[in-house]
VOGU-3710 file (C-alpha; in Angstrom, 3 decimals, decimal comma):
1> msksdeaklr> -9,598/-35,729/17,156  -6,741/-37,311/15,263  -3,521/-35,590/14,261  -4,538/-35,556/10,599  -7,867/-33,908/11,469  -6,052/-31,287/13,531  -3,640/-30,655/10,673  -6,519/-30,230/8,215  -8,289/-27,789/10,536  -5,078/-25,858/11,004
11> elrlaaklre> -4,578/-25,649/7,243  -8,146/-24,417/6,790  -7,677/-21,751/9,485  -4,389/-20,622/7,962  -5,875/-20,489/4,473  -8,777/-18,382/5,748  -6,394/-15,995/7,535  -4,264/-15,670/4,409  -7,330/-14,814/2,319  -8,407/-12,187/4,871
21> nlkrrkgqar> -4,901/-10,719/4,941  -4,740/-10,572/1,153  -8,116/-8,814/0,945  -7,030/-6,307/3,600  -3,723/-5,598/1,859  -5,429/-5,181/-1,517  -7,882/-2,733/0,043  -5,023/-0,751/1,566  -3,196/-0,677/-1,767  -6,340/0,543/-3,548
31> aradadaqap> -6,842/3,254/-0,934  -3,233/4,416/-1,338  -3,557/4,436/-5,121  -6,791/6,431/-4,920  -5,218/8,906/-2,492  -2,187/9,325/-4,757  -4,411/9,850/-7,790  -6,460/12,525/-6,010  -3,560/14,338/-4,327  -2,509/17,552/-6,027
41> tapnpqigqd> 1,007/17,598/-7,344  3,506/19,672/-5,406  4,876/22,711/-7,222  8,412/22,413/-8,487  10,600/24,583/-6,219  13,165/25,008/-9,015  10,789/26,925/-11,301  11,587/30,634/-11,351  14,961/30,314/-9,647  18,321/31,199/-11,063
51> hdtgkts> 20,218/27,916/-11,154  23,550/29,549/-10,243  22,473/31,617/-7,243  19,179/30,005/-6,236  17,512/33,435/-6,175  14,207/34,066/-7,900  14,465/36,020/-11,096
//
């Protein structure tokens, strides 16, 4: 196998790995976005507290 053939095969392997990596990362990003969209929002701890003392009113 010549050097140019080896270089072409290497490029093809790298391109395939990059495509796989991109698909995996996109899937992870979608999963995170879905989890964030479904997660309930945390209550605001400042609601019902006196701003000067921090005690509930």
